[in-house]
C-alpha positions in Angstrom: -68.6 -33.5 -125.3 -65.1 -32.3 -126.0 -64.2 -35.3 -128.0 -67.2 -34.9 -130.2 -66.4 -31.2 -130.8 -62.8 -32.0 -131.6 -63.9 -34.7 -134.0 -66.4 -32.4 -135.7 -63.7 -29.7 -136.1 -61.4 -32.3 -137.7 -64.1 -33.3 -140.2 -65.0 -29.8 -141.1 -61.3 -28.8 -141.6 -61.0 -31.7 -144.0 -64.1 -30.6 -145.8 -62.8 -27.0 -146.0 -59.5 -28.2 -147.3 -61.2 -29.8 -150.3 -63.1 -26.6 -151.4 -61.9 -25.1 -154.7 -61.2 -21.6 -153.3 -59.8 -20.3 -150.0 -62.9 -18.1 -149.5 -65.2 -21.2 -149.9 -63.0 -23.1 -147.4 -63.2 -20.3 -144.9 -67.0 -20.0 -145.3 -67.4 -23.8 -145.0 -65.4 -23.7 -141.7 -67.3 -20.7 -140.4 -70.8 -22.0 -141.2 -70.3 -25.7 -140.6 -68.0 -25.5 -137.6 -67.5 -22.2 -135.8 -71.1 -21.0 -135.8 -72.8 -24.3 -134.8 -70.2 -25.2 -132.1 -70.4 -21.7 -130.6 -74.2 -22.0 -130.4 -73.9 -25.5 -128.9 -71.4 -24.5 -126.3 -73.5 -21.4 -125.4 -76.6 -23.6 -124.9 -74.9 -26.3 -122.9 -73.2 -23.7 -120.7 -76.4 -22.1 -119.6 -76.8 -24.2 -116.5 -73.3 -23.4 -115.4 -73.8 -19.7 -116.0 -77.0 -19.7 -114.1 -75.4 -21.4 -111.1 -72.4 -19.0 -111.2 -74.8 -16.1 -111.0 -76.6 -17.4 -107.9 -73.7 -17.8 -105.6 -74.5 -16.7 -102.1 -73.1 -13.3 -101.1 -70.5 -13.3 -98.2 -72.1 -12.3 -95.0 -70.9 -9.2 -93.2 -69.8 -9.2 -89.6 -72.4 -8.0 -87.1 -70.3 -5.0 -85.9 -69.7 -3.6 -89.4 -73.3 -2.9 -90.4 -74.3 0.8 -90.5 -77.8 1.7 -89.5 -78.1 5.0 -91.4 -75.9 7.4 -93.3 -76.2 9.8 -90.4 -74.1 7.4 -88.3 -71.1 8.3 -90.5 -71.4 12.1 -90.0 -69.2 13.8 -87.5 -70.9 16.2 -85.2 -67.8 18.4 -85.0 -66.6 17.2 -81.6 -67.8 18.7 -78.4 -70.0 17.1 -75.8 -72.6 15.7 -78.3 -75.4 18.3 -77.6 
C-alpha cells in the first residue's frame, strides 16, 4: 500500500511541476494527491481504529473495589456507634 501511495505522490508532483502557474500546481497536488490519499488512508485505517477502541480494560484487584461512596466517609472516630 505504501509503495503505491509513494508512486502516486511522485506522479502527481511531476504533474504539478508541469502546470503553468504555481497556484495551478498547488491545486493539482491538493486535489489529485493530498485529498484522495487522505480519504484512502482514512478508509483503510477504519478496521485498525475500531480494534484499538475495543481493547479490554485492565481488571482491578479484588480488594480495591468500593461498594458504595459511603465506605469512603469517615465517621469521626469513636467506637463506631
